[in-house]
ZAMARGU-4260 file (C-alpha; in steps of 0.2 Angstrom, whole numbers, plus 5000, padded with zeros to 4 digits):
<rodrens>
0) 5440/5442/5627 | 5430/5428/5623 | 5428/5420/5606 | 5412/5424/5597 | 5401/5412/5585
5) 5398/5419/5567 | 5384/5413/5559 | 5380/5418/5540 | 5363/5414/5535 | 5353/5414/5516
10) 5336/5411/5512 | 5331/5407/5492 | 5315/5401/5486 | 5310/5398/5467 | 5293/5406/5464
15) 5291/5413/5481 | 5281/5403/5485 | 5290/5390/5480 | 5304/5376/5483 | 5314/5384/5495
20) 5329/5381/5506 | 5340/5389/5517 | 5358/5390/5520 | 5371/5393/5535 | 5391/5393/5538
25) 5394/5393/5556 | 5412/5399/5562 | 5420/5396/5579 | 5438/5399/5579 | 5447/5386/5566
30) 5430/5377/5566 | 5417/5378/5554 | 5401/5370/5550 | 5388/5370/5536 | 5372/5367/5534
35) 5355/5367/5524 | 5339/5361/5522 | 5323/5366/5511 | 5304/5363/5508 | 5295/5359/5496
40) 5282/5376/5497 | 5288/5390/5504 | 5294/5407/5505 | 5310/5418/5504 | 5307/5424/5521
45) 5304/5410/5531 | 5320/5402/5523 | 5329/5417/5529 | 5323/5416/5547 | 5324/5398/5547
50) 5341/5397/5543 | 5344/5410/5557 | 5333/5399/5570 | 5342/5383/5564 | 5361/5392/5566
55) 5356/5396/5586 | 5347/5378/5589 | 5363/5372/5584 | 5373/5381/5599 | 5378/5370/5613
60) 5386/5384/5625 | 5373/5396/5626 | 5384/5409/5633 | 5397/5411/5619 | 5394/5429/5609
65) 5386/5427/5592 | 5386/5437/5578 | 5374/5433/5565 | 5376/5440/5546 | 5363/5439/5535
70) 5357/5448/5520 | 5339/5448/5525 | 5332/5466/5528 | 5316/5458/5536 | 5327/5447/5550
75) 5339/5461/5553 | 5330/5475/5553 | 5315/5465/5564 | 5330/5464/5578 | 5339/5479/5574
80) 5325/5492/5575 | 5314/5482/5585 | 5301/5477/5577 | 5300/5459/5585 | 5297/5468/5601
85) 5281/5476/5596 | 5275/5462/5586 | 5277/5451/5603 | 5266/5465/5613 | 5253/5465/5598
90) 5253/5445/5598 | 5259/5446/5582 | 5244/5452/5574 | 5242/5452/5555 | 5260/5446/5555
95) 5269/5433/5542 | 5277/5418/5548 | 5273/5418/5567 | 5276/5399/5570 | 5294/5404/5564
100) 5295/5420/5575 | 5288/5412/5591 | 5304/5398/5589 | 5316/5412/5586 | 5312/5420/5603
105) 5313/5403/5611 | 5332/5405/5607 | 5335/5422/5604 | 5345/5431/5616 | 5346/5449/5614
110) 5361/5450/5627 | 5374/5441/5617 | 5366/5440/5599 | 5370/5454/5588 | 5363/5454/5570
115) 5373/5462/5556 | 5365/5466/5538 | 5379/5460/5522 | 5375/5465/5504 | 5369/5448/5495
120) 5376/5443/5479 | 5392/5454/5482 | 5409/5452/5490 | 5405/5442/5507 | 5412/5426/5501
125) 5402/5415/5516 | 5386/5425/5511 | 5387/5420/5494 | 5391/5401/5500 | 5374/5403/5510
130) 5365/5407/5496 | 5372/5393/5485 | 5369/5380/5500 | 5350/5390/5500 | 5348/5386/5483
135) 5356/5367/5483 | 5343/5365/5498 | 5329/5370/5486 | 5332/5360/5474 | 5333/5342/5483
140) 5321/5330/5476 | 5307/5325/5488 | 5307/5339/5498 | 5296/5339/5513 | 5280/5350/5518
145) 5284/5367/5527 | 5269/5365/5540 | 5270/5381/5546 | 5268/5390/5529 | 5254/5377/5522
150) 5244/5381/5539 | 5246/5398/5537 | 5239/5395/5519 | 5225/5384/5526 | 5220/5399/5538
155) 5217/5410/5525
</rodrens>
């Protein structure tokens, strides 16, 4: 059986909208990598989704099965309950974070990517580590603008 890449992600925003960040832990065999990033003004849902996207974009071998663990019902349910398919058919009409969902669809492979919801702030050590990374990222000085978030706000 082929090995699987395990991805743990979390997002955070203080103020929602406010300063936000995402945290990622990726595991493959004995390898482990951590990533984080953030924006000056964004939302929690954007950071939850962006964490998944950035993690999937890091994978070089696109044939390896991937399991994504997230405490975001927004992300996990959108995939597992196939909301994303309906949103796509309706051209994301009246949906938030369209820029990120379109970016997600460029890296998502339903044949080898699966999503598992985990309870946040519970006993999952990797999810807790992602939360620490996301909060740390949101507190960095001189965070850049989140162009998708700011762009959405200008349209409203």
